[in-house]
N, C-alpha and C positions, 0 to 999 in steps of 0.2 A: 503493498501498498504505499504511495507515495505523500510522501511529507509538503505538506501546504504551510508554509510560517508567515502571517502577516501580521503588520507593524501596525499596531492603530486601535484603539475602539471607536471611532466614533463614527459618522454615518458610514462611510465609503467601508469601514475594514468590517465591521458588525454585518455589514450587507453583504459581504465577501464568503464573512466566514457562515452565515446563516446558507446561500446558495451551493456551496461547495457541500456543508453538511449535510446538506437535505438528500442529497447523492451515495450519500455511505460508501463514497469507493478511496477518499482523500482522509491522511489523519491529519486534518485540523488545528492547528495549533494559533493560536493570537496573545499578542504582547501587549499591554496598556499599560499606561503608569499611574489608571484608577480603577476600582472594579466595579463602574457606574458608566452607563450611554450620558450622555448629555443631555437636553435634546438645548441647545441655543435657539432655536427661532422661537421657543414659552418661555425662554427665562427671561425677557423682556418686562413679564409683571411680579417680578420678584423682587426689585428695587422700588414698586410703588404696591406690597401686599396683596398685590392680586390673588397671588397666585404662592407656594410656597416653597423653598427651596426641594424640601426633596420629593416634591411632584414630579420636580423637571429631571430626576434622575429616572434610568429604567438600572436597574442591579445587572451586569453578567450573569450573575448565579440564575436570573427567573430567566433570562434568555436562553440557561445553557440546561434548561429544563427540560426544552421544546426540542431545541437543538444541541447536545450536548458534544463540542467540540472542545480544545484543552484554553485553558487563559493561564495566562501568567501577568503579575503584575509583578509589573519591573520596567525600567528605565534604558532603552535603550542609546548608548552609548558609540558604535560603530558599526561600518557596515561594508562586508568583503566581497563581492558578490565574485569575485575570480574566486573564491574560497568557498562560496557558498555556505558563509559565515554572518550571522549579526552578533553582534558585542554587546552585550547587555552588564547595570550595573553590575549586576548577582551569576550570572553565570555566563556561558557564548552556547549560540543556537545554528542546528546545522537543519539547511532544506533540499526538496527538490526546486519547489519555487515558492519564490518571493512577490509578498505581496505589499507595496509598502503607503501606507494609509494614516502617520499621524500626525499630520497637519503641517505652518506652516511657525515661523516666527513673525514677530510683528517690527516693522521698520522702527528704531530705537531713537523717537527724536531729544532732542537733548533737554533735560528737566522730566520726563515723560515719569520720571514716580513720582510727580504734583500731578498727575490726571488716573481715575478710573477706565477701566473699559469694559463694556458690557457684552463685549467680543473676546474678551482675556479667560483667565483663569475661571471657572466655575463660580470658585466665591468669592469670586470679584465682584459677584450681582450682591451677596450680603453688605459689603464694604460700599456698593454703593446707594441701599437701601438705608446706611444708619447717616452716613452721610446726609439726603433726602429725610429722614427724621430729625436730624435735628434741627436741621433749617424750617421743617417746620414747628418744632417747640417753639425756638427761636422765633416764627412769625415772621420773615421775611428773607430776602436773599438773594442772589444772585447764580442763576444757574446757565452754565454754559454745555451743547451738547455737540459734538463734530465729529469729522474725521477726513483721513488724508487720502492719497495716492504714491502710486511705487510707479515715476517716471519710466522705470524697466521693463512695470508688465502692466497694464491697465487694469487685466481682469483680476486683481490680485489688491483691488478695491472692494469696502464692505458698509455700505452707508447704508441700506431698509435698517437696521435693526437702531439705528442711530434718531431715524424719523421718528421709529414707533417709540425708542425712548421717551423724545423729548414729547407729542403728543401726551403719551400714559402720563408723562410728571405737570404737563398743562391739566389733566383732567384731573388729579389727585388733586391739584391743587383747590383748581374749581369747589367739587364736591366740597373740601375742606372750608372753602369761603376764606381762600386768606390768598384767591390767586393775585389780583389785586395789590399785592404788597411785595412780588416774586418779578424779578425781569429776568425775562428767559431770553436766549440768543442763540440760535443755531453757526455754527461756522464751519467752510469746507473752504481748500485751495480753487478750487473748479465756480470757473465764472458760473455754472448751471449745474449742482446736482444736482441729481436722482436724474438726468440727460438720457444717459441708458435703459430707462425702462420704457422710453419711448414720448414722442410727442404729448401724449394725452397727459402723462404724468406730471408734467412742470405747472401746467397749468391749475390741477389739484394742490398741488402741494404751497403752491403762491395763493391759492385763495386759503387753505388752511391756515398758513404762518399769520396771514392776513384777517382772517380770522380768531384767533387765538393769540393774537397778538405778539407773536412772536418774531423777536428781530431775526435783523441775517446780516452776518460778515461771511461774503462769499469773495472767490476772487483775487485771494493774496496768499502765498505762500507762510505754511505755518515754519517758522525756523526754529520756535523750542516754546517750553511750558518755564515761567517763575510760579511762586507758590503764589496762589493768588492769581494770574492770568493770565491769558494765549497771548504766545510773541509773534510777528507777524511781521515781512523781510522789507515794509517802510519802516520799523521800528513803536508800529503804534502796536497797542495793548488794548486786550479787552478782558477788564477784571473780570471774575467770578468768586462766586464762595466752593461752590465747588464745579472740578469743571471731568466733566466726563466724553471720553474721546476716542474713537477706534480709528487707529493706527494701518496703515495698509502692512499685506504681508509680505515678507520676504523667503525668502530658501531658507529651510530649516538647516539651526548651526551643527544638527548630528551630521548632515551631510558632507559639511566639510574635511569630515573623517571617512570618508566613502570612497569610492571606485567606481560612481553612476556618474552620467554623465550630465550636466549641470548645465540650464538658461544662463542670460547674464544677469537674471533677477535671483540668481541662488535655486530653480524648483529642478522637478527629475526632467530629463526630455524623455516625450514619450511620443508614439506613432498612434494613431487613431484607434489603435485598440487594446490602448494605456500601456503596452509591451515598451519599454522600458529599451530606447534604442539601443543597438547592438549587444544586449544580452533576453536570447529569450527565453527565459525561463525567471524573469521578471517584469514586474508591473507595476508601475504606481498611479494610484489614483488620487481623486480628492486634491484638498489644497494643496498637497505637495508638490502635486504633477500640472509640469507647462501645458498648460491647453491652449492649443490655439482654433480660431475662428473670428469672425467679427468683430468688429473693433469695440463694439459694444457686451459684448462677453463677459459675463460675474460667477464666479465662484459657488455658485448658492448647496445648498444639504441635496435636494433629489437630482440633481446629477452627478454628487458624489456619491450619492446610491446607484443613480444609473452605472456609471462607472466601475460597481464595486460587481455588481449585477454582469456589467458584460466581463470583465477579469475574467470571475468565476466560470461566465461560458466557454471564453477563448480557454480558459487551464481544462477543463472539461473536453473540448475540440483536441487540443493539442494532445491529450495523452490520450483521446480517440484514435489519432492519425487524419482526422479532418481538418477542412481547411475553411471551414463555416466560421469565424470567423464573425464578431460584430461591435461595428465602430462606435465612437460617442459623439463624434463630429453632426449627422443630420439630427441627432438629437437635441442642440444646442438649443437653451430657452432661457431665459428669466419668468418665471414665476414665482407669486409669491400673494398673500394677503397679509396686503399693510395694514397693521389696526393701529387704528385712533383712540384706545381708549375705550371712545364709546359709538364704537362704529369699525370700520374696515374700508379697504377699495383694494378689488382683484385685480393684479398687476398682471400681463403679458406679452412676451415680443419675443418672437423668430425671428426669421432671415424674411420672413413674407408679410407680418404683419405684426401689430403692435396694437394695444389697444386698454383701457382701464375702466372700470367697474364701478363706482362708488357704490358701496352698502353700508348707510346707516342703520345703528343699533344691531342688525341683524350679522354682520359684516363681522364682527367682535364674537358671536356665538360659534361662530364658522370655525372660525382659529382655537379657538375650548379646542371645538370638537375634534379638527384636526390633530391638535395637542395629543387627546384621550386618545382617536385612530392611530395617529403614529405608535404610541406604547403598546397596546395592546396589539400592534401586527408583530413587533419585533421580541414580543414573549408567546406569539402563534395562538391569540386568543381570540385573533379576528383575521379574514382574508385578506390580503394585499389588494387592493385595487390598482386596473390598472394606469398608470401613468400618474399614482398618487405613491 
């Protein structure tokens, strides 16, 4: 029985493990630095106390009850594909097939320690919650929310959770009847943040900013963060009591101690079938991979899961000696339900069309329902619906 080693316990790695374990033809081992899957798309509600931290987690032990792959909780330190070896903090592992899926690092802006990121380590969501709670107890304050870009890889930006977090903070303060005591500002270095979602997204975002009285600071490069302020390239500053910032992604530091081919931004170079270039038995999926496609492409959870499904399929096909492989590029799209705290908007874009559908009230509960669906499908208690 061939050994498949999967590095990473996020959407991409878990989906690969599930698909391979279903066949019963492989010894599947998943290495993760935590013993749970974190559902990042619904973590936006932890800081505003709309959900509990534990409700955003799915224990790997619960997933294994249905799909009994091996789990090793350890930290990956080095990858040596030439020797089919992965060096972890506590052991060295061998494999027949390797799937690299442990995500990316974040760009290190000067003074980044003065910010908190909803897309950072899961525990940071609790620190954001505590920061918001402290300002609510004070009764007033200034909150700045923003995201950055990576000029070497435009797909490495993640702005959607920033919009969602800001809108949810607004609605939390409104419910507490203290919104008028707070200054909320959204910042980004792009002239039109959110443009990759399509033409319909920009007018809607601007309407929401105006309706919610959220100030905008767009089109200025971010040079760093001081305690209590965002610093821009023209030396202007945005003062804030709480700075919530999502840095763009860069290649993971572990890849510097590997023999895998990397892009200029440090991501693993792959072909359309998620196979690492020049290494037929190694795959890279999710945020750690250098994906190729239209200028508007973005790395999202559903794309990571698709890549996981395809990697598993392609490994199975390789073992069967066939060439019926599946690629990811034809399926690239932007798909999200952007929550606003009191509603949502359904956003879709692919190579032929883009649209945004406002969903007042019901949209928020649709996203809540998706979160439950996502958790139930991972533990095998609900069938996976096509395209979801």
